[in-house]
C-alpha positions as CSV (number, residue, x, y, z in Angstrom):
1,M,3.3,-29.8,59.8
2,E,0.8,-32.7,59.7
3,A,-2.1,-31.3,61.7
4,I,-3.2,-28.5,64.1
5,F,-5.7,-29.0,66.9
6,I,-7.0,-26.6,69.5
7,T,-8.8,-27.7,72.7
8,D,-10.3,-26.2,75.8
9,A,-10.3,-27.8,79.2
10,T,-12.8,-30.5,78.2
11,S,-12.8,-31.1,74.4
12,L,-11.5,-30.5,70.9
13,I,-12.9,-27.2,69.5
14,F,-10.9,-26.7,66.3
15,E,-8.9,-28.9,63.9
16,Y,-7.0,-28.0,60.8
17,P,-5.5,-30.9,58.6
18,V,-2.3,-29.8,56.9
19,S,-0.9,-32.9,55.2
20,G,-2.8,-35.1,52.8
21,T,-3.0,-37.9,55.4
22,P,-3.2,-36.2,58.8
23,P,-3.6,-38.3,62.0
24,A,-7.0,-38.4,63.6
25,W,-7.7,-36.5,66.8
26,S,-8.8,-39.7,68.5
27,T,-5.3,-41.1,67.9
28,I,-3.5,-38.0,69.1
29,S,-5.6,-37.6,72.2
30,E,-4.9,-41.2,73.2
31,E,-1.1,-40.5,72.8
32,L,-1.4,-37.4,75.0
33,D,-3.4,-39.2,77.7
34,L,-0.5,-41.6,78.1
35,H,1.8,-38.7,78.8
36,P,-0.2,-36.2,80.8
37,D,2.8,-34.3,82.2
38,S,4.8,-34.2,78.9
39,D,4.5,-31.4,76.3
40,I,6.5,-33.3,73.7
41,V,5.3,-36.8,72.8
42,Q,6.9,-39.2,70.3
43,S,4.1,-41.2,68.7
44,T,4.1,-44.9,69.8
45,S,1.7,-46.0,67.1
46,S,3.8,-44.5,64.3
47,S,7.3,-43.1,63.8
48,N,6.0,-40.5,61.4
49,Y,5.2,-37.7,63.8
50,V,6.0,-35.9,67.1
51,I,3.2,-34.2,69.1
52,Y,3.8,-30.8,70.7
53,R,1.4,-29.5,73.3
54,F,1.3,-25.7,74.2
55,K,-1.0,-24.6,77.1
56,R,-1.9,-20.9,77.2
57,A,-3.3,-18.7,79.9
58,S,-6.5,-18.2,77.9
59,G,-7.4,-21.8,78.7
60,L,-6.7,-23.0,75.2
61,T,-4.3,-25.8,74.4
62,F,-2.6,-25.9,70.9
63,V,-1.5,-29.3,69.7
64,I,0.8,-29.3,66.8
65,V,1.7,-32.6,65.0
66,V,4.9,-32.5,63.0
67,D,7.5,-34.7,61.2
68,P,10.3,-35.8,63.5
69,T,12.8,-33.8,61.4
70,V,11.2,-30.5,62.4
71,A,13.2,-28.5,65.0
72,P,11.3,-28.0,68.3
73,A,11.5,-24.2,67.9
74,V,9.4,-24.2,64.8
75,P,6.1,-25.3,66.3
76,A,6.7,-23.1,69.4
77,Q,7.3,-20.0,67.2
78,F,4.3,-20.9,65.0
79,V,1.9,-21.1,68.0
80,Q,3.2,-17.7,69.2
81,L,2.5,-16.2,65.8
82,L,-0.9,-17.9,65.6
83,T,-2.1,-16.7,69.0
84,E,-0.8,-13.2,68.4
85,S,-2.6,-13.1,65.0
86,M,-5.8,-14.5,66.4
87,A,-5.8,-11.9,69.2
88,Q,-5.9,-9.2,66.6
89,Y,-9.4,-10.4,65.4
90,F,-11.1,-11.8,68.5
91,E,-10.8,-12.7,72.2
92,L,-9.2,-16.2,72.3
93,S,-12.1,-17.4,74.6
94,K,-14.5,-16.8,71.6
95,L,-12.6,-19.0,69.2
96,D,-15.7,-21.2,68.7
97,S,-17.4,-18.2,67.0
98,N,-14.5,-17.5,64.7
99,Y,-13.6,-20.7,63.0
100,D,-13.6,-19.1,59.5
101,T,-11.1,-16.4,60.7
102,V,-8.8,-19.1,62.2
103,T,-9.0,-21.1,59.0
104,L,-8.1,-18.2,56.9
105,I,-5.2,-17.2,59.2
106,L,-3.8,-20.7,58.9
107,S,-4.2,-20.8,55.2
108,E,-2.2,-17.6,54.9
109,T,0.6,-18.5,57.4
110,L,1.3,-22.0,56.1
111,D,2.8,-22.9,52.7
112,N,3.0,-26.6,51.9
113,G,2.9,-27.4,55.6
114,A,5.7,-25.0,56.6
115,P,5.3,-21.6,58.2
116,Y,5.4,-18.9,55.5
117,L,4.6,-15.6,57.2
118,S,6.5,-14.6,60.4
119,E,4.8,-11.5,61.7
120,P,1.2,-10.7,62.8
121,D,1.2,-7.6,60.7
122,Q,1.9,-9.7,57.6
123,V,-1.2,-11.7,58.4
124,R,-3.3,-8.6,58.6
125,E,-2.3,-7.7,55.1
126,F,-4.4,-10.7,53.8
127,V,-7.0,-11.4,56.5
128,S,-9.7,-8.7,56.8
129,K,-11.9,-8.4,59.8
130,G,-15.1,-8.4,57.9
131,G,-16.5,-11.1,55.6
132,V,-13.7,-13.5,56.2
133,L,-15.4,-16.7,55.0
134,S,-16.7,-15.1,51.8
135,K,-13.3,-13.7,51.1
136,L,-11.8,-17.1,51.6
137,L,-14.3,-18.8,49.2
138,S,-13.9,-16.2,46.5
139,Q,-10.1,-16.2,46.4
140,S,-7.7,-18.6,44.7
141,A,-6.5,-21.4,46.9
142,A,-2.9,-20.5,45.8
143,P,-0.9,-18.9,48.6
144,H,-0.2,-15.2,48.4
145,K,3.3,-14.0,47.9
146,V,4.3,-10.9,49.9
147,S,5.5,-8.3,47.4
148,R,6.4,-4.8,48.4
149,S,8.9,-2.1,47.6
150,A,11.2,-0.4,50.0
151,A,8.9,2.6,50.0
152,D,6.2,0.5,51.5
153,G,8.3,-0.2,54.6
154,P,9.7,-3.4,56.1
155,Y,7.9,-6.7,55.8
156,W,7.1,-6.9,59.5
157,R,5.0,-3.7,59.4
158,R,1.7,-3.7,57.5
159,Q,1.3,-1.2,54.7
160,N,-0.5,2.1,54.8
161,V,-0.9,2.2,58.6
162,R,-3.1,5.1,59.7
163,H,-4.2,6.1,63.3
164,T,-6.3,9.0,64.4
165,Q,-4.7,8.9,67.8
166,N,-0.9,8.3,67.6
167,E,0.6,6.7,70.7
168,L,3.8,5.0,71.7
169,F,4.2,2.9,74.9
170,V,7.1,1.0,76.4
171,D,6.6,-1.7,79.0
172,I,9.5,-3.3,80.9
173,E,8.4,-6.6,82.6
174,E,10.6,-8.8,84.8
175,S,9.9,-12.1,86.4
176,I,11.8,-13.3,89.5
177,T,13.4,-16.7,90.0
178,C,15.0,-17.1,93.4
179,V,15.9,-19.8,95.9
180,V,17.0,-18.5,99.3
181,R,18.4,-20.2,102.3
182,R,16.3,-20.0,105.5
183,Q,17.2,-17.9,108.5
184,G,20.1,-19.4,110.5
185,A,21.7,-21.2,107.5
186,A,25.5,-21.3,107.4
187,K,25.5,-19.3,104.2
188,T,23.2,-16.4,103.5
189,T,23.8,-15.8,99.8
190,P,20.9,-17.0,97.5
191,V,21.3,-20.5,96.0
192,V,19.7,-19.1,92.7
193,S,18.7,-15.6,92.0
194,Y,18.0,-14.1,88.6
195,I,15.4,-12.3,86.6
196,N,14.0,-12.8,83.1
197,G,13.2,-9.5,81.5
198,A,11.2,-8.4,78.4
199,I,10.7,-5.0,76.8
200,Y,7.5,-4.6,74.9
201,L,6.7,-1.7,72.6
202,T,3.1,-0.8,71.7
203,S,3.2,1.4,68.6
204,H,0.1,3.1,67.2
205,L,1.8,5.4,64.8
206,S,0.8,6.3,61.2
207,G,3.2,5.9,58.3
208,V,6.6,4.3,58.6
209,P,8.2,5.8,61.7
210,E,11.8,5.2,63.0
211,I,12.2,5.0,66.7
212,E,15.2,5.3,69.0
213,L,15.0,3.7,72.5
214,S,17.6,4.5,75.1
215,L,17.9,2.5,78.3
216,S,19.6,3.4,81.6
217,R,22.2,0.7,81.1
218,S,23.3,-2.0,78.6
219,I,21.5,-5.3,78.2
220,S,22.2,-8.4,76.2
221,G,19.8,-11.0,74.9
222,G,17.2,-11.5,72.2
223,K,16.1,-8.8,69.7
224,H,13.1,-8.5,67.5
225,V,14.0,-8.6,63.8
226,C,12.9,-4.9,63.4
227,I,16.0,-3.7,65.4
228,T,18.4,-2.9,62.5
229,K,20.7,-0.4,64.2
230,S,22.2,-0.1,67.6
231,G,25.0,1.9,69.0
232,A,25.9,0.9,72.6
233,A,23.9,-2.1,74.0
234,S,21.6,0.4,75.7
235,R,20.5,2.3,72.6
236,F,18.3,0.7,69.8
237,R,16.9,2.1,66.6
238,F,14.1,0.4,64.6
239,T,10.9,0.7,62.6
240,P,8.4,-1.1,64.8
241,P,5.5,-3.4,63.8
242,D,2.1,-1.9,64.3
243,G,0.6,-2.8,67.7
244,R,2.3,-4.6,70.6
245,T,5.6,-6.3,70.0
246,K,8.2,-8.0,72.3
247,L,11.2,-5.9,71.4
248,L,14.0,-7.2,73.6
249,T,14.5,-10.1,76.1
250,Y,17.3,-10.5,78.6
251,T,18.4,-12.5,81.7
252,Q,20.4,-11.0,84.6
253,D,21.7,-12.3,87.9
254,V,20.2,-10.1,90.6
255,N,19.9,-10.6,94.3
256,V,16.1,-10.3,94.2
257,S,15.7,-11.5,97.8
258,S,16.7,-8.0,98.9
259,H,14.3,-6.4,96.4
260,L,11.1,-4.6,97.4
261,V,9.5,-7.7,98.9
262,N,11.6,-10.0,101.1
263,C,10.7,-13.2,103.1
264,T,12.6,-14.9,105.9
265,F,11.8,-18.4,107.3
266,H,13.1,-19.8,110.6
267,T,12.5,-23.3,112.0
268,G,13.3,-25.2,115.2
269,L,11.8,-22.6,117.5
270,G,10.0,-23.1,120.8
271,L,10.6,-25.5,123.7
272,Q,9.9,-28.5,121.6
273,K,11.7,-27.2,118.5
274,D,8.5,-27.8,116.5
275,E,7.6,-24.1,115.9
276,F,8.4,-22.0,112.8
277,E,8.2,-18.4,111.9
278,V,7.7,-16.6,108.6
279,R,8.3,-12.8,108.2
280,V,7.4,-10.7,105.1
281,G,8.5,-7.1,104.6
282,V,7.8,-4.6,101.9
283,I,10.3,-1.8,101.4
284,M,9.2,1.7,100.6
285,N,9.6,2.8,96.9
286,R,8.4,6.1,95.4
287,G,7.4,4.5,92.1
288,V,5.3,1.7,93.6
289,K,1.9,2.3,95.3
290,A,1.2,-1.2,96.5
291,V,2.1,-4.9,96.1
292,D,-0.6,-7.1,94.6
293,N,-1.7,-10.6,95.6
294,L,1.0,-11.1,98.2
295,A,0.9,-14.7,99.6
296,V,3.2,-17.2,101.3
297,E,2.7,-21.0,100.9
298,V,4.1,-23.2,103.7
299,F,5.0,-26.8,102.9
300,G,4.9,-29.3,105.7
301,G,2.3,-31.2,107.7
302,K,-0.7,-30.1,109.7
303,I,-0.2,-26.5,111.0
304,K,-1.7,-24.8,114.0
305,T,-1.5,-21.0,114.1
306,L,0.2,-19.5,117.2
307,R,0.6,-15.9,116.0
308,N,-0.6,-14.1,112.9
309,T,-0.2,-10.3,112.7
310,T,-2.4,-9.9,109.6
311,G,-3.9,-11.8,106.7
312,D,-5.7,-15.1,106.5
313,F,-4.0,-18.5,106.9
314,I,-5.8,-21.4,105.1
315,T,-4.6,-24.8,106.2
316,S,-4.3,-28.0,104.1
317,P,-3.1,-31.5,104.9
318,T,0.4,-30.6,103.5
319,G,0.8,-27.1,105.0
320,G,-1.2,-23.9,104.2
321,V,-1.3,-20.6,102.4
322,W,-0.9,-17.2,104.2
323,N,-2.8,-14.7,102.1
324,L,-1.9,-11.1,102.8
325,G,-4.5,-9.4,100.7
326,T,-5.1,-8.3,97.1
327,T,-3.2,-5.0,97.7
328,T,-0.5,-4.5,100.3
329,P,0.9,-1.1,101.1
330,M,4.5,-0.2,100.9
331,G,6.4,-0.2,104.3
332,F,4.3,-3.3,105.3
333,N,5.7,-5.9,107.7
334,A,3.9,-9.1,108.9
335,T,4.8,-12.2,111.0
336,F,3.3,-15.7,111.1
337,R,4.2,-18.2,113.7
338,G,2.9,-21.7,113.8
339,I,3.5,-25.2,115.1
340,C,3.7,-28.2,112.7
341,D,3.2,-31.9,113.3
342,S,6.1,-32.6,110.9
343,T,9.1,-30.8,109.4
344,V,8.3,-27.6,107.4
345,S,10.6,-28.1,104.4
346,H,10.2,-24.7,102.7
347,V,8.0,-21.8,101.9
348,T,7.2,-20.0,98.6
349,L,6.4,-16.3,98.0
350,K,4.1,-15.0,95.4
351,Y,3.3,-11.3,94.4
352,S,3.3,-8.8,91.6
353,L,3.7,-5.1,91.5
354,Q,3.6,-2.1,89.1
355,G,6.1,0.7,89.0
356,A,9.6,-0.9,89.4
357,V,11.7,-3.9,88.3
358,P,14.3,-5.8,90.3
359,S,17.2,-5.0,87.9
360,G,16.6,-1.3,88.2
361,L,16.5,-0.9,84.4
362,K,14.8,2.2,83.2
363,V,13.9,3.9,79.9
364,D,15.9,7.1,79.5
365,S,14.1,8.1,76.3
366,V,12.0,6.9,73.5
367,N,12.1,9.3,70.5
368,I,10.8,9.3,66.9
369,V,13.8,10.1,64.8
370,A,12.1,9.8,61.4
371,A,8.3,10.1,60.8
372,R,7.6,9.4,57.1
373,G,3.8,9.5,56.8
374,L,3.1,10.5,60.4
375,G,1.8,13.9,59.5
376,E,3.2,17.4,60.1
377,G,3.0,18.7,63.6
378,V,1.7,15.4,65.1
379,K,3.1,14.8,68.6
380,P,2.3,11.3,69.7
381,Y,1.5,10.5,73.3
382,K,4.3,8.5,74.9
383,G,4.3,6.4,78.1
384,V,6.5,4.0,80.1
385,K,5.4,1.3,82.6
386,Y,7.4,-1.2,84.8
387,A,6.0,-4.5,86.2
388,T,7.4,-7.3,88.3
389,E,6.0,-10.8,89.0
390,V,7.3,-13.9,90.7
391,A,8.0,-17.0,88.6
392,E,9.5,-18.8,91.6
393,Y,10.6,-17.6,95.0
394,V,11.6,-20.4,97.5
395,V,13.0,-20.1,101.0
396,R,14.3,-23.4,102.2
């Protein structure tokens, strides 16, 4: 790596030169301004670097400048490690008050410009939460080398973990991507319909525990390095890092248009064939109390409302948004009918919910099969949550 820059919505707030001759931010920002919609920019002023831009929900943008020979996955994985490590010490929105901590994190995670540590727990071994700057000034500039015996536990878990309240939580989160044909189309099967899933484990357990996670069915996809044993593709055994970890990822074809929330769209209605109708339905489910932030965006021209059974329709020059409330009860049905001065091309659906996922995947059990250092008679609290959100849901 050549240099690392962090910006907010308006300006540069942190920079960390890595190489001996790093490019200036003024040069990098000019390059980025020439390509506002690109997250990977090949420098036009020099052939010596490539610029990667990573925008995060916190409002921060991480800009990583690397040699052209570096694989694209390297800066992406490094930014993920950096943000997870920073989040252990402070809220990302307060970065401007924690420059010393960020500097020390970077000094520990990079060795001669290349990522050296790979897990947030490793970073916590060397970066304390108190007196960070004084510790940095008093220590040798030489990089630390991770040295531990098998008795200390695996490298992804920090040593001597102790918790007064031992807890273990599993979160299954799935995002929907779906393109559905409108009502009346010759074919009714979805054009595209799949989910991206992730299983997170939050472990606050003392010692070096070994966990076994059993799922209701098999999945295939990415695994965290901590998963060292697995029987069937539905059962996994591992010693987890301390804190929250993305344990497993998977993708599955699922007809999500028939999931808990469905949307139909019909055009060419009325005497002049210039009317359209959108219907939204929410199916009953015992595990789900309500749907959050349900909304439909209509893409077309200027729209006039003819019938709206509930919610607010906010118009715009290119269509409008039908907001159905921050919380929508199960068993809910609503209809919007309007007239448009041009063709309505498509509608999009947005929502999120807690308590179920489209694939139907569930946790059968999560057990502690070995508990070295946990303490005799300690019974950790365990919990499981399910969450669904929409990445893209189009009816056209």
